[in-house]
C-alpha positions as CSV (number, residue, x, y, z in Angstrom):
1,N,-10.6,4.8,-73.2
2,A,-9.1,1.8,-71.3
3,G,-7.0,0.6,-74.3
4,T,-3.7,1.9,-75.4
5,E,-1.8,2.6,-78.6
6,A,1.5,2.8,-76.8
7,D,4.2,0.1,-77.2
8,V,3.8,-2.5,-74.4
9,Y,6.8,-4.3,-72.8
10,I,6.9,-7.3,-70.4
11,S,9.7,-8.9,-68.4
12,V,9.0,-12.4,-66.9
13,Y,10.8,-13.6,-63.8
14,G,11.2,-17.2,-62.8
15,E,13.4,-19.3,-60.5
16,R,16.0,-19.7,-63.3
17,G,16.3,-16.1,-64.4
18,D,14.3,-13.6,-66.5
19,T,13.4,-12.9,-70.1
20,G,14.6,-9.3,-70.0
21,S,12.3,-6.6,-71.4
22,R,10.3,-7.8,-74.4
23,Q,8.0,-5.8,-76.6
24,L,4.6,-7.4,-77.2
25,L,4.4,-7.1,-80.9
26,R,2.0,-9.5,-82.6
27,S,-1.3,-10.2,-81.1
28,Q,-3.7,-12.7,-82.6
29,K,-6.1,-9.8,-82.9
30,P,-5.9,-7.2,-85.7
31,K,-5.5,-4.3,-83.3
32,K,-3.8,-4.7,-79.9
33,F,-4.8,-3.6,-76.5
34,L,-8.4,-2.5,-77.1
35,K,-10.8,-2.0,-74.3
36,G,-12.5,-5.3,-73.2
37,Q,-10.2,-7.3,-75.5
38,T,-8.0,-10.3,-74.6
39,D,-4.8,-10.3,-76.6
40,I,-2.6,-13.4,-77.0
41,F,1.1,-13.2,-77.7
42,A,3.9,-15.7,-78.1
43,V,7.1,-14.9,-76.3
44,E,10.1,-17.1,-76.9
45,A,12.5,-17.6,-74.0
46,V,14.5,-20.2,-72.2
47,H,12.5,-22.2,-69.6
48,L,12.5,-20.1,-66.5
49,G,11.1,-22.7,-64.1
50,H,8.3,-21.6,-61.8
51,L,7.4,-18.0,-62.5
52,Y,7.0,-15.6,-59.6
53,K,6.6,-12.1,-61.0
54,I,6.4,-9.9,-64.2
55,V,7.0,-6.3,-64.9
56,I,4.7,-4.9,-67.5
57,G,4.3,-1.4,-68.8
58,H,4.3,0.9,-71.9
59,N,6.4,3.7,-73.3
60,G,3.7,6.4,-72.8
61,L,3.8,7.4,-76.5
62,G,0.9,7.8,-78.9
63,S,-2.6,9.2,-78.5
64,G,-4.7,7.6,-75.9
65,N,-1.7,5.9,-74.2
66,G,-3.3,5.3,-70.8
67,W,-4.2,1.6,-70.3
68,F,-6.3,-0.3,-67.8
69,L,-4.9,-3.8,-67.4
70,D,-7.0,-6.4,-65.8
71,K,-4.6,-9.4,-65.6
72,V,-1.9,-11.3,-67.4
73,V,-2.0,-15.1,-67.7
74,I,1.2,-16.9,-68.8
75,K,0.8,-20.4,-70.1
76,D,4.0,-22.5,-69.8
77,P,4.0,-25.0,-72.7
78,I,6.6,-27.2,-71.1
79,T,4.9,-27.7,-67.7
80,N,1.3,-27.0,-68.9
81,L,0.9,-24.6,-66.0
82,D,-0.9,-21.3,-66.0
83,Y,0.5,-18.4,-64.0
84,T,-1.9,-15.5,-63.3
85,F,-0.8,-12.0,-62.4
86,L,-3.6,-9.7,-61.3
87,C,-3.3,-6.0,-62.0
88,H,-6.8,-4.4,-62.3
89,R,-5.2,-0.9,-62.4
90,W,-4.4,1.9,-64.7
91,L,-1.0,2.2,-66.4
92,D,-1.5,5.9,-67.1
93,Q,0.4,9.1,-66.1
94,G,-3.0,10.8,-65.6
95,Q,-4.9,8.1,-63.7
96,D,-4.5,6.1,-60.5
97,D,-1.0,6.7,-59.1
98,G,0.5,7.9,-62.4
99,N,2.7,4.8,-63.1
100,I,2.9,3.4,-66.6
101,A,4.6,0.2,-65.4
102,R,3.6,-2.4,-62.8
103,E,5.4,-5.2,-61.0
104,L,2.9,-8.0,-60.5
105,I,3.4,-11.1,-58.3
106,V,1.9,-14.4,-59.3
107,I,-1.2,-15.4,-57.4
108,D,-1.1,-18.5,-55.4
109,T,-3.9,-20.7,-56.6
110,S,-2.9,-23.6,-54.4
111,T,-4.5,-22.2,-51.3
112,F,-7.8,-20.9,-52.7
113,P,-8.3,-20.1,-56.4
114,G,-9.6,-16.6,-56.7
115,R,-8.7,-15.4,-53.2
116,Q,-6.5,-12.6,-54.3
117,E,-8.9,-11.7,-57.1
118,L,-11.7,-11.6,-54.5
119,A,-9.6,-9.4,-52.2
120,L,-8.8,-7.0,-55.1
121,K,-12.6,-6.7,-55.9
122,R,-13.4,-6.0,-52.3
123,E,-10.8,-3.2,-52.1
124,E,-12.1,-1.8,-55.4
125,T,-15.7,-1.8,-54.2
126,W,-14.7,-0.2,-50.9
127,A,-12.8,2.5,-52.7
128,A,-15.9,3.3,-54.8
129,E,-18.4,3.2,-51.9
130,K,-16.5,4.6,-48.9
131,W,-17.8,8.1,-49.5
132,K,-21.2,7.0,-48.4
133,F,-20.0,6.2,-44.9
134,Q,-18.9,9.7,-43.9
135,K,-19.9,10.9,-40.4
136,G,-23.3,12.7,-40.3
137,N,-24.9,10.8,-43.2
138,T,-28.0,8.7,-42.7
139,L,-28.2,5.2,-44.2
140,Q,-31.6,4.6,-45.7
141,F,-33.0,1.5,-47.4
142,Y,-36.4,1.3,-49.1
143,N,-38.6,-1.4,-47.6
144,R,-40.9,-3.0,-50.2
145,L,-43.1,-4.6,-47.5
146,T,-43.9,-1.4,-45.6
147,H,-43.3,1.0,-48.6
148,G,-41.3,3.1,-46.3
149,F,-37.6,3.6,-45.4
150,I,-35.5,1.8,-42.9
151,C,-33.1,4.4,-41.5
152,L,-29.9,4.1,-39.6
153,S,-29.3,7.5,-37.9
154,P,-25.9,9.1,-37.2
155,D,-26.4,8.4,-33.5
156,C,-26.8,4.6,-34.4
157,R,-30.6,4.5,-33.8
158,V,-32.6,2.3,-36.2
159,D,-36.0,3.3,-37.5
160,A,-37.2,-0.1,-38.9
161,L,-40.8,1.0,-39.5
162,G,-39.8,3.8,-41.8
163,D,-41.7,7.0,-42.4
164,K,-43.5,7.1,-45.7
165,K,-43.4,10.9,-45.5
166,N,-39.7,11.1,-44.9
167,K,-38.5,14.2,-46.6
168,Y,-35.3,12.3,-47.6
169,G,-37.2,9.3,-48.9
170,K,-36.1,9.8,-52.5
171,V,-32.4,10.4,-51.7
172,F,-29.9,7.7,-50.7
173,F,-27.6,8.7,-47.9
174,M,-25.3,6.5,-45.9
175,W,-23.4,6.7,-42.6
176,M,-21.4,4.2,-40.6
177,C,-21.9,3.9,-36.9
178,R,-18.7,3.4,-34.8
């Protein structure tokens, strides 16, 4: 359910102005905005110079209107430059923060290609895993060599030998020492 049937609109901003809101009508695919699909659109506009942001969203109409947008890449045919705008969020009134439009800033690939994408993945991973690090939980790893568990206790003690008869041996708990 990551695709949408809603009408999608984009505004592109550059150093020489913006396109205004444009509906993305004709994809090179038979059905637009399906889960896991890359859609390609042609948008005619005056040359905007170097691009710095876009605003992309949908009208919220239709069944299954929520949409998970990974990223937008704009290819400038005049300069032959690619501008990447990372989103990796929901545009859905019932998901994430409830917004159906996002303002996205171009990533700066001149310093380190993928740095912002890496930071975004790191934040996403932490959001999914932070529940494991609540106070009072025990962090346990299975050790193939000893066939036991390496345990980090809530008081920050480490049991590196692992007890094969540990009653929690089949459960994975985590806790972070401060």
